[in-house]
C-alpha positions as CSV (number, residue, x, y, z in Angstrom):
1,M,-115.5,320.1,140.3
2,N,-119.3,320.2,140.0
3,D,-121.0,316.9,139.3
4,S,-123.9,318.6,137.6
5,Y,-124.8,321.9,136.1
6,W,-128.1,323.6,136.7
7,C,-129.0,327.2,136.6
8,P,-132.5,327.8,137.9
9,S,-132.7,331.1,136.0
10,E,-132.3,329.2,132.8
11,G,-135.3,327.0,133.8
12,G,-133.9,323.6,132.6
13,P,-133.4,320.4,134.6
14,P,-130.0,319.6,136.1
15,V,-127.6,318.1,133.6
16,V,-126.4,314.5,134.4
17,T,-122.7,314.4,133.8
18,D,-120.2,311.6,133.4
19,D,-119.0,312.2,137.0
20,V,-122.5,311.9,138.4
21,V,-123.1,308.6,136.6
22,A,-119.6,307.2,137.5
23,T,-120.4,307.9,141.2
24,A,-123.8,306.2,140.9
25,F,-122.2,303.2,139.1
26,R,-119.7,302.7,141.9
27,R,-122.7,302.5,144.4
28,I,-124.8,300.1,142.4
29,P,-124.8,296.6,144.1
30,L,-123.2,294.2,141.6
31,P,-123.3,290.4,142.0
32,P,-120.4,288.7,143.8
33,S,-117.8,287.1,141.7
34,T,-118.3,283.3,141.6
35,F,-116.5,280.6,139.7
36,S,-116.3,276.9,139.1
37,I,-113.3,274.6,139.2
38,Q,-112.8,271.3,137.3
39,P,-112.2,268.7,138.4
40,P,-115.1,269.2,140.9
41,G,-115.1,268.2,144.5
42,G,-112.4,270.4,145.9
43,Q,-109.4,268.2,144.7
44,T,-107.1,268.4,141.8
45,L,-103.8,266.7,140.9
46,V,-100.3,268.2,141.0
47,N,-99.0,269.0,137.5
48,F,-102.6,268.6,136.1
49,K,-104.5,271.3,134.2
50,T,-107.0,272.5,136.6
51,N,-109.8,274.3,134.8
52,F,-111.4,277.6,136.0
53,F,-114.5,279.3,134.6
54,T,-117.4,281.7,135.5
55,E,-120.7,282.7,133.9
56,E,-120.5,285.6,131.5
57,R,-123.1,288.2,132.5
58,T,-124.6,291.4,131.3
59,L,-126.7,293.5,133.6
60,N,-129.2,296.2,133.0
61,R,-130.0,298.7,135.7
62,T,-132.1,301.9,135.8
63,V,-131.5,304.7,138.4
64,T,-132.8,308.1,138.9
65,L,-130.2,310.8,139.0
66,L,-131.0,314.5,139.5
67,G,-134.7,313.6,138.8
68,Q,-133.9,312.0,135.5
69,R,-134.0,308.3,134.4
70,V,-130.6,306.9,133.6
71,D,-130.2,303.4,132.0
72,L,-127.0,301.5,132.5
73,R,-125.7,298.5,130.5
74,I,-123.1,296.8,132.6
75,W,-120.8,293.9,131.6
76,A,-117.7,292.2,132.8
77,H,-114.6,293.7,131.2
78,S,-112.0,291.4,132.8
79,Y,-111.5,288.6,135.2
80,T,-108.5,288.3,137.5
81,W,-107.8,284.8,138.6
82,H,-105.8,284.3,141.8
83,F,-104.8,280.7,142.0
84,G,-103.9,280.7,145.7
85,D,-100.2,279.8,145.1
86,G,-99.0,283.3,144.3
87,E,-99.8,283.1,140.6
88,A,-102.5,285.2,139.0
89,I,-103.7,286.1,135.5
90,T,-106.2,288.6,134.1
91,T,-108.3,287.6,131.1
92,S,-111.0,289.2,129.0
93,K,-112.8,285.8,128.7
94,P,-114.7,284.0,131.5
95,G,-113.2,280.6,130.7
96,A,-115.4,277.6,129.8
97,P,-116.3,274.2,131.2
98,Y,-114.5,271.0,130.1
99,P,-113.5,270.2,127.4
100,K,-112.5,273.7,126.3
101,L,-109.9,274.4,129.0
102,L,-109.5,278.2,128.4
103,I,-108.4,279.2,131.9
104,T,-106.1,276.5,133.4
105,H,-103.5,276.4,136.1
106,N,-101.0,273.7,137.1
107,Y,-100.3,273.4,140.8
108,L,-96.7,272.4,141.2
109,K,-96.8,271.2,144.8
110,K,-99.4,269.3,146.8
111,G,-101.2,271.3,149.4
112,D,-104.3,273.4,150.3
113,Y,-105.0,276.4,148.1
114,R,-107.6,279.2,148.2
115,P,-108.2,280.4,144.7
116,T,-110.3,283.5,144.1
117,M,-111.6,285.4,141.1
118,D,-112.3,289.2,140.8
119,T,-114.6,290.6,138.2
120,T,-114.0,294.1,136.8
121,W,-117.2,295.7,135.4
122,I,-117.6,298.6,133.0
123,A,-120.8,300.3,131.7
124,D,-122.5,302.5,129.2
125,Y,-125.3,304.9,130.1
126,R,-128.0,307.0,128.6
127,V,-130.1,309.7,130.0
128,G,-133.9,309.7,129.3
129,G,-133.6,307.3,126.4
130,G,-130.8,309.4,124.7
131,A,-127.6,308.2,123.1
132,W,-125.4,305.7,124.9
133,Q,-122.2,306.9,126.4
134,S,-119.3,305.3,128.3
135,V,-119.3,305.5,132.0
136,P,-115.8,306.6,133.1
137,G,-113.9,304.1,135.2
138,S,-114.7,300.6,136.3
139,V,-115.8,298.6,139.4
140,T,-114.0,295.5,140.6
141,I,-115.9,293.0,142.8
142,E,-113.7,290.6,144.7
143,G,-114.7,286.9,144.9
144,A,-114.8,284.7,147.9
145,P,-112.1,282.0,148.1
146,A,-112.8,278.4,147.2
147,D,-111.1,275.4,149.0
148,L,-108.9,273.4,146.7
149,E,-106.5,270.6,147.6
150,A,-103.8,269.5,145.2
151,I,-102.8,265.9,145.7
152,E,-100.3,263.6,144.1
153,A,-101.4,260.6,142.1
154,R,-99.8,257.4,143.0
155,P,-99.3,254.8,140.2
156,T,-100.7,251.4,141.0
157,L,-99.9,248.2,139.2
158,V,-102.9,246.0,138.5
159,G,-103.0,242.5,137.4
160,Y,-103.9,241.6,133.9
161,D,-105.5,238.3,133.0
162,G,-105.1,237.9,129.3
Protein backbone atom coordinates (compact mmCIF):
# COMPACT_ATOMS: atom_id res chain seq x y z
CA MET A 1 0.00 0.00 0.00
CA ASN A 2 1.35 3.44 -0.91
CA ASP A 3 1.51 5.99 1.88
CA SER A 4 1.14 8.84 -0.55
CA TYR A 5 -0.01 9.58 -4.05
CA TRP A 6 1.93 11.83 -6.35
CA CYS A 7 2.01 11.82 -10.08
CA PRO A 8 4.72 14.21 -11.34
CA SER A 9 2.99 14.48 -14.73
CA GLU A 10 -0.07 15.94 -12.98
CA GLY A 11 2.12 18.61 -11.39
CA GLY A 12 0.60 18.60 -7.89
CA PRO A 13 2.31 18.07 -4.56
CA PRO A 14 2.23 14.64 -2.93
CA VAL A 15 -0.99 13.89 -1.04
CA VAL A 16 -0.59 13.33 2.68
CA THR A 17 -2.69 10.27 3.57
CA ASP A 18 -3.98 8.90 6.86
CA ASP A 19 -1.27 6.22 6.74
CA VAL A 20 1.52 8.80 6.38
CA VAL A 21 0.17 10.79 9.33
CA ALA A 22 -0.38 7.67 11.46
CA THR A 23 3.25 6.63 10.88
CA ALA A 24 4.46 10.12 11.83
CA PHE A 25 2.21 10.15 14.93
CA ARG A 26 3.79 6.90 16.17
CA ARG A 27 7.24 8.53 15.86
CA ILE A 28 6.48 11.80 17.66
CA PRO A 29 8.08 11.84 21.12
CA LEU A 30 5.27 11.99 23.64
CA PRO A 31 5.78 12.77 27.34
CA PRO A 32 6.27 9.87 29.73
CA SER A 33 3.29 8.78 31.77
CA THR A 34 3.56 10.12 35.31
CA PHE A 35 1.10 9.95 38.18
CA SER A 36 0.62 10.81 41.83
CA ILE A 37 -0.43 8.64 44.76
CA GLN A 38 -2.26 9.75 47.91
CA PRO A 39 -1.43 9.39 50.71
CA PRO A 40 1.99 10.74 49.69
CA GLY A 41 5.33 9.50 50.96
CA GLY A 42 5.35 6.00 49.51
CA GLN A 43 3.12 4.36 52.13
CA THR A 44 -0.55 3.48 52.31
CA LEU A 45 -2.67 1.34 54.61
CA VAL A 46 -4.05 -2.13 53.92
CA ASN A 47 -7.80 -1.95 53.17
CA PHE A 48 -7.57 1.82 52.71
CA LYS A 49 -8.63 3.70 49.57
CA THR A 50 -5.34 4.68 47.96
CA ASN A 51 -5.91 7.52 45.48
CA PHE A 52 -4.25 7.71 42.04
CA PHE A 53 -4.31 10.59 39.56
CA THR A 54 -2.39 12.23 36.74
CA GLU A 55 -2.44 15.54 34.92
CA GLU A 56 -4.80 15.76 31.96
CA ARG A 57 -2.84 17.03 28.97
CA THR A 58 -3.46 18.15 25.42
CA LEU A 59 -0.52 18.53 23.08
CA ASN A 60 -0.12 20.41 19.81
CA ARG A 61 2.61 19.43 17.39
CA THR A 62 3.46 20.54 13.87
CA VAL A 63 5.43 18.33 11.48
CA THR A 64 6.37 18.54 7.82
CA LEU A 65 5.29 15.54 5.79
CA LEU A 66 5.96 15.26 2.06
CA GLY A 67 6.86 18.95 2.08
CA GLN A 68 3.57 20.01 3.66
CA ARG A 69 2.74 21.42 7.09
CA VAL A 70 0.68 19.02 9.20
CA ASP A 71 -0.80 20.14 12.53
CA LEU A 72 -1.62 17.54 15.18
CA ARG A 73 -3.93 17.89 18.20
CA ILE A 74 -3.03 15.08 20.58
CA TRP A 75 -4.85 14.12 23.78
CA ALA A 76 -5.01 11.30 26.27
CA HIS A 77 -7.80 8.91 25.33
CA SER A 78 -7.38 6.49 28.22
CA TYR A 79 -5.26 5.61 31.22
CA THR A 80 -4.43 2.07 32.29
CA TRP A 81 -3.61 1.83 35.98
CA HIS A 82 -1.56 -1.21 37.04
CA PHE A 83 -1.64 -1.33 40.84
CA GLY A 84 1.28 -3.72 41.24
CA ASP A 85 -0.75 -6.49 42.88
CA GLY A 86 -2.11 -8.06 39.69
CA GLU A 87 -5.11 -5.71 39.50
CA ALA A 88 -5.52 -3.12 36.72
CA ILE A 89 -8.24 -0.85 35.36
CA THR A 90 -8.56 1.37 32.30
CA THR A 91 -10.30 4.72 32.64
CA SER A 92 -11.10 7.64 30.38
CA LYS A 93 -10.51 10.09 33.23
CA PRO A 94 -7.15 11.05 34.76
CA GLY A 95 -8.42 10.82 38.34
CA ALA A 96 -8.22 13.74 40.75
CA PRO A 97 -6.49 14.74 43.97
CA TYR A 98 -8.15 14.27 47.35
CA PRO A 99 -10.99 14.71 48.23
CA LYS A 100 -12.49 13.54 44.90
CA LEU A 101 -11.11 9.97 44.99
CA LEU A 102 -11.99 9.04 41.38
CA ILE A 103 -9.33 6.34 40.87
CA THR A 104 -8.75 4.32 44.05
CA HIS A 105 -7.43 0.90 44.94
CA ASN A 106 -7.49 -1.10 48.16
CA TYR A 107 -4.40 -3.21 48.83
CA LEU A 108 -5.53 -6.35 50.64
CA LYS A 109 -2.15 -7.44 52.01
CA LYS A 110 0.80 -5.61 53.44
CA GLY A 111 3.84 -5.55 51.20
CA ASP A 112 5.84 -3.63 48.63
CA TYR A 113 4.10 -2.74 45.36
CA ARG A 114 5.21 -1.09 42.11
CA PRO A 115 2.15 0.60 40.55
CA THR A 116 2.40 2.05 37.02
CA MET A 117 0.17 3.98 34.66
CA ASP A 118 0.11 3.84 30.86
CA THR A 119 -1.36 6.65 28.76
CA THR A 120 -3.00 5.95 25.39
CA TRP A 121 -2.91 8.99 23.10
CA ILE A 122 -5.07 9.71 20.04
CA ALA A 123 -4.93 12.64 17.63
CA ASP A 124 -6.57 14.71 14.93
CA TYR A 125 -4.62 16.27 12.08
CA ARG A 126 -4.97 18.84 9.35
CA VAL A 127 -2.84 19.49 6.31
CA GLY A 128 -1.96 23.08 5.43
CA GLY A 129 -4.67 24.58 7.65
CA GLY A 130 -7.43 22.42 6.13
CA ALA A 131 -10.18 20.47 7.85
CA TRP A 132 -9.40 18.38 10.92
CA GLN A 133 -9.42 14.59 10.47
CA SER A 134 -8.85 11.69 12.86
CA VAL A 135 -5.46 10.00 12.86
CA PRO A 136 -5.97 6.24 12.60
CA GLY A 137 -4.75 4.28 15.62
CA SER A 138 -3.29 5.32 18.93
CA VAL A 139 0.02 5.43 20.78
CA THR A 140 0.47 4.04 24.29
CA ILE A 141 3.26 5.36 26.50
CA GLU A 142 4.16 3.17 29.45
CA GLY A 143 4.87 4.79 32.78
CA ALA A 144 7.70 4.14 35.18
CA PRO A 145 6.82 2.28 38.38
CA ALA A 146 6.44 4.03 41.71
CA ASP A 147 7.45 2.52 45.04
CA LEU A 148 4.54 1.95 47.38
CA GLU A 149 4.43 0.06 50.66
CA ALA A 150 1.12 -1.11 52.11
CA ILE A 151 1.31 -1.33 55.89
CA GLU A 152 -1.12 -2.39 58.57
CA ALA A 153 -2.38 0.13 61.08
CA ARG A 154 -2.17 -0.98 64.68
CA PRO A 155 -4.81 0.37 67.07
CA THR A 156 -3.38 1.99 70.17
CA LEU A 157 -5.28 2.73 73.37
CA VAL A 158 -4.52 6.12 74.79
CA GLY A 159 -5.42 7.50 78.17
CA TYR A 160 -8.21 9.95 78.62
CA ASP A 161 -8.21 12.45 81.42
CA GLY A 162 -11.70 13.75 81.64
